[in-house]
C-alpha positions as CSV (number, residue, x, y, z in Angstrom):
1,M,-22.1,-14.9,3.9
2,G,-23.9,-12.9,1.5
3,I,-24.9,-14.0,-2.3
4,F,-22.3,-12.0,-4.1
5,S,-19.9,-13.5,-2.0
6,R,-20.7,-16.8,-2.2
7,L,-21.1,-16.1,-6.2
8,F,-17.7,-14.5,-6.9
9,G,-15.9,-16.5,-4.5
10,R,-14.7,-13.6,-1.6
11,R,-14.9,-14.2,2.0
12,N,-15.5,-11.4,4.2
13,L,-12.4,-11.2,6.7
14,P,-12.0,-9.0,9.1
15,E,-9.1,-6.0,7.8
16,D,-6.8,-6.5,10.9
17,S,-6.2,-10.8,10.4
18,P,-3.1,-12.0,9.1
19,A,-5.4,-13.7,5.8
20,F,-6.9,-10.2,4.7
21,R,-3.4,-8.2,5.0
22,R,-1.5,-11.5,3.0
23,G,-4.1,-11.3,0.7
24,M,-4.2,-7.7,-0.1
25,A,-0.5,-8.1,-0.2
26,A,-0.8,-10.2,-3.0
27,K,-3.4,-8.0,-5.1
28,L,-0.5,-5.7,-4.6
29,D,2.5,-7.4,-5.4
30,G,3.8,-6.6,-9.2
31,R,1.1,-3.1,-9.6
32,R,3.7,-0.4,-11.5
33,L,3.3,2.7,-9.6
34,R,2.8,6.3,-11.3
35,Y,4.3,8.3,-8.4
36,V,4.3,7.9,-4.4
37,S,3.7,10.2,-1.8
38,E,4.0,10.4,2.1
39,R,1.6,11.5,4.7
40,V,3.1,14.3,7.2
41,P,2.5,16.6,9.3
42,N,2.8,20.2,8.7
43,P,4.7,21.8,11.1
44,E,3.2,25.3,10.4
45,T,-0.5,24.3,10.4
46,G,-0.4,21.1,12.1
47,K,-2.6,19.9,9.1
48,I,-1.9,16.5,7.5
49,E,-0.2,16.8,3.4
50,D,1.1,14.4,1.3
51,V,4.5,14.9,-0.4
52,V,5.6,12.9,-3.7
53,I,8.4,11.2,-2.3
54,G,8.9,9.2,-5.5
55,K,8.0,8.3,-9.0
56,D,8.0,5.4,-11.6
57,G,8.0,2.3,-9.4
58,V,6.7,-1.0,-8.7
59,I,5.1,-2.5,-5.6
60,Y,6.8,-6.3,-4.7
61,V,6.4,-8.7,-2.1
62,K,8.9,-11.5,-1.1
63,N,8.9,-13.5,1.6
64,D,6.8,-12.0,4.0
65,E,7.8,-8.1,3.1
66,L,6.2,-5.4,1.2
67,S,8.7,-2.6,-0.2
68,V,7.8,0.2,-2.9
69,I,10.4,1.0,-5.3
70,C,11.0,3.3,-7.3
71,G,14.0,3.4,-9.9
72,I,17.4,2.1,-7.4
73,K,16.0,3.1,-4.0
74,T,14.1,1.0,-1.8
75,L,10.9,4.3,-0.5
76,F,8.8,2.0,2.1
77,R,9.9,-1.8,3.5
78,A,7.3,-3.3,5.8
79,F,6.3,-6.8,7.0
80,V,3.1,-7.8,5.8
81,P,1.5,-9.3,8.8
82,E,1.7,-5.7,10.7
83,L,1.2,-3.6,7.7
84,A,-2.6,-2.3,6.9
85,A,-3.2,-1.5,3.2
86,S,-6.1,-0.4,1.8
87,E,-7.1,0.4,-1.8
88,L,-8.5,4.0,-2.4
89,L,-12.3,4.1,-3.6
90,S,-11.1,5.2,-7.2
91,L,-8.9,2.0,-6.8
92,D,-6.4,4.2,-8.3
93,G,-4.0,3.3,-5.9
94,A,-3.3,1.8,-2.1
95,V,-2.7,3.4,1.5
96,L,-0.1,1.4,3.2
97,T,0.4,2.3,6.4
98,G,3.1,0.2,8.8
99,F,6.7,0.7,10.8
100,D,9.3,1.4,8.0
101,L,12.3,-1.1,8.4
102,E,14.1,1.7,6.0
103,S,13.9,4.6,8.0
104,G,13.0,2.7,11.3
105,R,9.8,4.3,12.3
106,A,5.5,4.2,11.6
107,R,5.1,6.0,8.0
108,T,2.2,6.4,6.2
109,V,2.7,6.0,2.1
110,V,0.3,6.3,-0.8
111,A,1.0,4.6,-4.2
112,F,-0.2,5.7,-6.9
113,Y,-1.0,3.3,-10.2
114,V,0.1,3.5,-13.5
115,Y,-3.2,3.7,-15.3
116,Y,-3.4,1.4,-18.3
117,R,-6.6,2.2,-20.9
118,K,-7.4,-0.8,-22.4
């Protein structure tokens, strides 16, 4: 464990561990969202593109399920132990990858946070 980890009380956990996934879900819980996009392949070019699927939402965690809700519609819902979540390097949002309980397939969505200036 490094000196900064000791000073700030952080543990270096593997990203695929349940403890890391629950910690990341707890960090994302209650975050207000500016918009949510989904990464989908373009059938013409074969490249991956981001398509906006919702605006003005929130990330909500309850009973080991993470939900991304915009308005009255649930856009993405997955079990926390099966969810791969990581924040963007800019810390402006998070990438969520997992089996979506709403659509019944594996999905990757990017949730961009509402920016508050202090």
